[in-house]
N, C-alpha and C positions, 0 to 999 in steps of 0.2 A: 504493500500500500504506500510506503514511503517513496518508492520509485515512481509510482503513478502520480503522487502529489508533486514531486519534483519535476516530472515531465510536464504537467499542466502549468506549473508556475513558470517554467522556462518559456513555454509558448505564449503565455499571457504577457510576460515581461517583454519578450521579443516583439510582440505585436504592438505594444502601446507605450513602452518606456520612453521612446524618443519623441513623443508628443509632449510639448510643454507650452505654457502660456507665452513664453518668449518667441515661439514660432508663429505667432499670429501676424508678424510682419511679412510672412511669406504668403499670406492669404491672397488668392486669385492671381495677382500679378505684382511682382516685386517692383517693377518700374513704376506702375501706377501708385503704389504705396508710398513712393518717395515724395510725391506731391502732397500726400496727406500728412506726412511726418518729416518735414524738411529739416528739422533740428536734430533728427536722429543721425544724420549723415554729415560727413565732411564734404562740402561741395567740390573742393579741389580733388580729393581722392575719388569721388564719384565720377568726376570728369575724366580722370585717368582710367578708372575701371571701365567706363562705357566706351571710351575712345580707343583704347589699346587692346583690350582683351575680348576674346570671342566667346567666353563662357565655357569653353571646352578644355583649353590647356593654358599653361602659364607662359607659353612661348610668345614673345613680342619681337617685332622687327626694329633693329636699331643699328647704328654704325659701331662695329666692334673695335675698330682701330681709331686712329685720329680722324677728325672730320676735315676733309680737304676739299678745296674748291678750285676749279679750273675755268678760266675765262677765255672766250673766243670772240674776237671782233667786238670787244667791249669798248664803248666810248668812255671818255673821261668821266662823264656823269654816271655811267653805269658802274665804273670802278669805284667811284666815291660812295655810291649806294651800297655796293657789296661790302666795302670797307666798314661802313657804318653798321651794317647787319652783323658782320663778324665781331666787331667790338661789343655789340650788345649781347651776342651769343656767348662771348667769353665771360661776361659777367653772370650770365644765367647758368652756364655749365663750366665753372672754373676748373673742374678736375679733368676736362678733356682738352686735348690739343686741337685747336681750330685754326687753320692756316690755309694759304694757297698751296696747291700741289707743287708749283715751281719753287716756292720758298722752302718747303719741307724737304724736297728731294734734291733740289739744286738743278733739276732738269725739267723740261716740259713733258707733257703727257706723250706727245709724238715721239720725242727722243727716248723716253722710257720704254715705249713699245719697241723701238728699234734695238735697244740694248738687250731685250729678251725678258721673258717672264721669270727667269731664274735669278734675276738681279735683285739684290736687297738694298734698301735705303734705311739707314738708321736701325738696322737689324730687322726690318719688316720687309717681307717679300712683296714684289710688285703686284702679285695676285691680290693680296690683302689690302694693299693701298688703293687699288682700283675699285674694290668693293666699298671703300670709304670715301670715294670721290664723287662730287656732283659737278658736272660740266655744264656751264651756262654759256649758251651761244646767243649772240645779239645780231639781228639782221635788219636791213632797211625796210621800213614800212611800205606796204604795197598801195597805200593810199586810203582815202576815206570817201564813202559815197554820201549823197545828200539825203540823209534820213531825217524823219520828223524830229523836232526838238524833244518831244515827249518820249522818244525812244532812245535818246542818246545815253541815258544812264540806266538802261535796263540790260542786265546781263542775262544771257540764256545759254544753255548747253545744247549745241547742235548734235544731231546724230553723229557718232564718232566716225571719222574717216580713218580707216586702218591703213597705215603705211607699211607696217611689218607686224610680226607676231606680238610685239610688246610696245608699239608706239601708237598713240592716238593724236588726233588733231582737233582742237576745239576752238571756237571763235568767241571773242569778246564782242561787245558792241562794235559796229563797223568803224566808228571813229577812233577806236583804240587799237584793234589789230587781232593777231592770232598767236596762240601759244601752243607749241607742239612739244610733247614730253613723253617719256616712257611711263607705262602704267605702273604705278607704285602699288605693290601688294606684298604679301608675306613671302613670295618667291624672290623678291629683289635681292635678298641677302645671299642668294646662291648664284648671282650673276657676276662673272669676273670681268666686268668692264664698268666704266663710270656711268652713273645715271645721267642721261642727257636731257637737258631742257633748252628748247629754242624759243626765243622771244622775237616776234615780229610786231613790235609795238610802235605806234605813232610817236615820233620824237617830239611832237608838239604838246603832248600832255605834260602836266606839272611834275615836278620832282617828287612830291609826296605820292602822287598817283602811281608814278613809275615804280617807286620804292614798294608800294603796296603789293604790286604784282610780283616783283622780284622776290620780296621777302616771303610772300605767301608760298611761292613755288620752292624756294630754298628750304624753308622750314618744313614743308610737307615731305621733302625728300629725306628728312631725318628719321621718320617713323611711318608706320602703316596704321591708318585710321580705319576702325571697324565701322561698318554701315549700320549703326544702331539708331534707335529713335532718340531724338533730342528732347530733353526735359528741362525747360528754362527755369522752372521753379527751384530746382535743386542747384543748377549751375549759376543762376543769377542773371539779371538783365544785361550786365556788362559783358556777358559771353555770347550774346546773340550773334555777333559778327566775328567771333574768335576764329583763329586760323584753323584749329583742329575741331571745329564745331561739328562738321559733317563730313562723311566720306565722299559726298558729291562735291565737285569743284565749284567754288563760289568765291573767287579771290577779290571781287570788287568790294571796296569799303571794309575789307577784313582788317582786324586789329590784333596785334600781338599782346594778348591780355595776360593778367596775372595767372589765370588758370593754365594758359598755354605755357608760360614760363615754369609753373609748378610741374606740369607734365614732363617737360624736357629735363628739368632738374632731377626729378625722381627716376625717369627712364634711364638717364645716363649716370646715375649713382651706382656705386659698386655693389650695394646690397638692395637693389631695387625690388627684386622678387620677395626677399625676406620682409621688407617694409610693407609691401602690398599685402602679403599673407597676414601679417600682424594686424593690419587695418581690417581685413575681411573677417578674421576670427574674432576681433574685438567688437565689431558692429553688426555682424550677421550670425544667425544660428550656425553652429559648426558644420552641420551637414550640408548647408547651402554653400558655405565658404569652401569646404573641401571639394564639392562638385564643381564649383565655378573655376577654381584655380587649376584643377586637373580632373576632368570628368572621367577619363578612362581609368585613372588610378582609383578614383572614388568608386567607380563601378566594380573594379577589381576588389577593393576592400569590402564593399557590400556583399559581393558574392562569396568572398572568403569567409565573412562572418556567417552567412547563410549556410554554406557548406559545412563549416565547423560545428555550428549548432545542429545542423541536420545529422551529422555523425553522432553527436551526443544523444539526440532524440532517438535515433535508430538503436543505439546501444541500450538506452533505457527501455525502449519498447521491446526489444528482443529479450532482454533479461527479465522483464515483467511478464510477457506473454509466453516465454519459453516453458513448455511442458505444463502450462496452466490451462486447465479445462473447467469451464463453468458447467453447472448442473444442466442448464438448458443450452443445447448446441448453438442456437441462434445468437446467444450473447457473446460467443466467441467471435462471431463476425461483427456484431454491433460495436463492441468496445474498441476493437482494433481499428475498424474503419473510422470511428469517431475521432480517435487520436490522429490517424493519418490525415483526415480532412482538416482537423484543427491545426496540424503542422503546416499543411499547404496554405491555408488562409493566413496563418500567423506570419509565415515567410513572405507571402504576397503583400500583406500589409506593411511588413518591415521594408521590403524593397520599394514600395510606393512611397512610404514616408521618407526614405533616404534619397530618392532620385526624382520624385515628382513634387515640385514646389508650387504648382498652380492651385491646389486645393488644400484645405485644412481638414485633417481627420481628427475628430474629437476622441477623448477617452471612451465616451459612451458608444460611439459608432464602432470603434475598434473592438471593444469587448463584446458588443452585440454580434458583430460579424464573426467573432472568434468562438462564441459559445452557442448562440441560437442557430445560426446557419449550419454549422457542422452537425448538430443534433438532428435537425430536420432531414438533411441530406443523408446522414448516416443511417437513419431509420429506413429510408427508401432504398439506398444502395445495398445495405446489409440484407434486407428482406429479399431483394431481387437475386442477389448472389447466393444466399442460403437456399432459396427456393429452387433456383436453377440447378444447383449442385445436388440437392436432395432428390430432385425428380430424375435427373439425367445420369447420375453416377451410381454404379453398383460396385460392391466389394470385390467381385470376381473379375473385374476388368483389369487390363494390364496397367502398369504404372505410367508408361509412356502415353497411353490414351488419356488417362486421368489428368496427367500433367498438361497436355495440350488443351483439353476441355476447360480446366480450371483457369488457365491463362486467358483463353477467349472469354469465358464468363466474367472474369475480373474486369477486363476492358469494357465489355458490354454493360456491366452493372454500373461502372463509374461514368460511362457516357450517357446512360439512361436519363439522368436528371436534365441533361442538356436538351433533350427532346422537348421536355415541358417548357424550358426557358425559350427555346426556339419558337414554339407555337405561340407563346405570349409576347414575344419581342417584335419590334418593327423590322428586324432582320438587317437593318442597315448597320454595318460595322460589326455584326454579330460574330462572324468567323474570325475577324481580327482580334476581337475581345476574348474569344473562347479558345483560340489556338493553343496558348500555353497549357490550358487545362487538358486538352486532348493529348499533348505530348506527355504531360504528367500522368495521365491515365495509362498511356501505353507503357511508360517507364515503370509504373507501379505494377502493371500486369506482368511484364517481363521480370521485374524484381521478385515478385511472388513466385513465379515459375522457377527462378534461379534458387530461391530459398528452399522450395519444395524438393528440387532436385538434390541440393546439397544435403538436406535432412535425410532424404531417402538413401543417398550414397553413403553418408556417415552411418546411418542405421544398418545398412547392409554390411559395412566394414565391421561394425561392432558385433553383429551377429556372427560373422565369420570368425572374428577373433574370439568370441565367447565359445564357439564350437571347438576351435583349435585349442583354446585354453582348457576347456573341459576334457578334451582328449589327453592333453598333457598331464592334467591333474590326475586323471584316471590311471595313466601309465605310471606316474610318479607314486600314486598310492599303492598300486600293485607291487612296484619294486620295493617300496619301503615296508609294505606289509610282509613281503617275503624276507626282507632283511631283518625285521623285528622278530619273526619266528625263528630265523636261524640264530639270532642272538639269545633267545630265551633258552633253547635246548642246551647250549654249552654252559650258560650261566647256572642253570639248575644242576647240570651234571657236575660242574666244578664243586658246588656246595655239598652235593650228595656223596661224591667220592671222598671229600675231606672228612665227612662224618664217618664213612666206613673205615677210612684209614685210622681215625681216632679210636674206633672200637676194636680193631683187629687184635690188639695186644691186651684188651681188657676182658672181652666176653665174646667167645667164638660163636655161640648160639645167636646172640643178638646180631653179630656181624653177618652170619648166614641169612637170618631173617631180613636184615636191611638190604642185603644184596639181592635177595629174591623179590622184595618189594620194589626195588629200583628197576629190576628187570621187567616186572609187570608194568611199571610206570612207563618205561621207554618203549615197550612193545605196544602199549596203547598209543603212544605218540607217533612211532614209526609207521604203524599200519594206516595212519591218517595223514601221511606226509603230503603236503601240497594243498590240503583242504583249508579253506579260510574260516569256516564256521564248524561248530560242534554242538551237540545237544547239551543242555544244562546238566543232565544226568551223567554224561560221560565226563564233563569237566569236573563235576563233584567227585567222581571216582578217582580222577587224577589228583585232586586235592586230598582225598582220603589216603591214597598211597603215600603222598608226600608227608602228610602229618604223622602217619604211622612210622615212617622212616625217622622223622624228627623226634617222635616220642621215644623211640628206642634210644636215640642219642642222649636225650635229656632225662630219660627215666621217669621217676615219680615227680619231677619238677614241672612237667607239662601235662595239662589236661585240655582237651578240645572237644567241641560239639558242633554238629552241623544240623541246622534247622531249615527245612525247605518245604514249600507247598508241593504236594505230590503232583498236582496238575501242571506244574511248571517244568517238570523234568524233561519234557519232550521239546520244549522251545529251543531254538537255535540261537547261539550267541557266538561272538568271535572267540577263537581258540586262545587259551593262555591269558585270560583276563582275571581269573580267580586265583590261580597259583601264585602270581607275584604279590597279591595282596596278603596272602597268608605268609608267604616267605618274608615279606617286610615286617609283619607282626612278630615273627620269631627273631629275625636278625636284629631289628632295632627296638624290640620290646622285651620279649621273654628273656633273651640272652643277656640283657642288661641288669636283670634283677637276680638276687640270690634266693628269694623265696619261691613259692609255688606260683607257676604261670598258668593263665587261662586264656584260651582263644575260642571265640564264638563266631561261626560263619552262618549268616542267616540270609535266605533269599525269599522274598515275599512279593505278592501281587500288589501293585499300586496303580489305581485307576486302569488305564489301558496299557500300562508298562510294568516293569519290575523294579524292585529295590533290593540291592545287594549291600550287605553290611558286614564288616569285619571288626570285631572288638577284641581288645587285649588289655591286660592290666600292667603293661610295661610303662616306661617313662613317656611323658607327654610328647606330642608331635612338635618338632621345632618349626619356626617360620620358614616359608618357602620349601614345603615338603616335597613337591613334585620336582626333584632335581636329581635323585638317584636313578640308576638305570632301570630298575624294576618298575617303579610307579610311573616314570616318564613313558615307558613302553606301553603300559596300560592306557595312559591318557591319550597317547597318539593313536592306539588301536581304536579307542572309542570315537575319536574325531574322524578317522578315516572311514569307520563303519557307519556312524550315525550322524555325523556333522553336529548340528545344533540340537539334535534330539536326545543327546546323552550328556551327562555332566558328572564330575567327580568332586567330592568335597570331604572335608575332615574337621573334626573338632575334638577338644580335650574335655569339655564339660557338657552335660553332667557325667558322661561316660566317654572314655577315649574310643574313638570310632572313626573309620573311614567308610564313605558311602558312595555307591554308584547308582545313579538313576538313569534308566533307559526308558524313554517315552515312546508311545505308539508302536510297541513291539507285539502286542497281542491283537 
């Protein structure tokens, strides 16, 4: 039960723990929410976030080396404008080298090309320098047409005229001219040539207007701007005409605002990504910040958590339901399917919470979907699966057939609820919505088939091993039984011959009687050589001969009596289990006292078994009695013959006695 409670808690926590009140900022649309809560965000960092990042990765385009500029056909005025822009950039980005290509390398771009790409300047290869260079070309204006005065200050973007794969041509108002430049995008950092911008601007426009266009193009070559929606409430009115305001080209009346300067400062700082991530995690829920800065890694983390928890859930489910059978067979299906559906919904909710920020999922909705929906669907699915298997499967069918049928029925049973949903739905987008569940059902059916096969395979191996082990145990018992019998005969013969040797010089008649009794005893044993069992009557005759031999040796010091139910004389018992008991009573009992010794052997009926008792008046039994050869042999014989149905015990109070109980023998 503890495992089941732990399993349910894991699924509940997984489904709902990541929902918090702080996540309400993600409701519906984060961009729209900025206008509702402008004080929650830093407008400059939001400007950086929306202009530079695509919401997928933390990769941004910027010049990795020094920022270099090359001029072609520049007039004195154009050079002054570029110099002024460079000075301003140096104050904005003080940690970067900003210079002309000629000044930095000592040669022009054309000469550097002739020297070869393997050449290095100040330790930097020409390849890297070209990627950091913006080439500004200035050409004579083609003239101005007579357009209406109202149209003179209207800028518009004409359909692009493609000169090459990476160049476009767009026009400013006719009285101003045309600017042709390379398409600036995230691929620009992989091009090993200068970024070229050509200006064909009317020389009659003012210095400030000319600077506006040149500054706009030069600054835009330093980074790649994402085409995201502009939100003036957050950025401020002063940023309406900022340089980096939009991915679409709009240089007219653009201004190099504080937000633009902040963007370049941060972009070209050494720890820009670290600063940006710090801002994101400080102002946004961590799941949104993680996804925005690196969506693929975030997805990888989410799936890693789901897979890890899925393994834990599987282990807990397997250990809980392993070999667990409910009184009603239907419940075996119901509980397992309920947990499976609960896990599916829990992990689905978790994935949605971690990756989809358009909607807000409340605790109540999460718990409702996690508990109520699985119960309803589990009732339906388990009933369908249980009914199909109960009707279709018979015990005498092959395992392969049953395995295939169970896999098919499992898939059908889990897909069945979709039929009801399909009939009630508008069907638009239904298949896209339900496709993951179809894959889940197929994987579940195959997984069940795999588990059934592995269980069957392991059960077959266990049965084979049990049969093999049973055979080995039987062979071992046979060998040990024969070994024990071979050990009993020499053991007894050794003691008997010692007794005869002791009497030979004392009493010839007693010696003769003892030798004849020993002969009868061994004749009895030899005639039954190889037999595992003997009747109780024959075993008692063996004990009688043995006691008579010992009584001759001890004389008047030994008395014995045998008490047995007459109806038990014909039952069969293992050979040589009585004589060692009597021998032990004499060797460790009677022989240790100087007075009169008494031995009583009693065999009686006990329920459906027998009770064998040997009593003597010698010294008490020591601890760990079953250690000598004789009694250990009897103990082993009982275990080999009766396993758990026989037991041997002893006690000193109220009477010193050793007892053997053999159950279920009658």
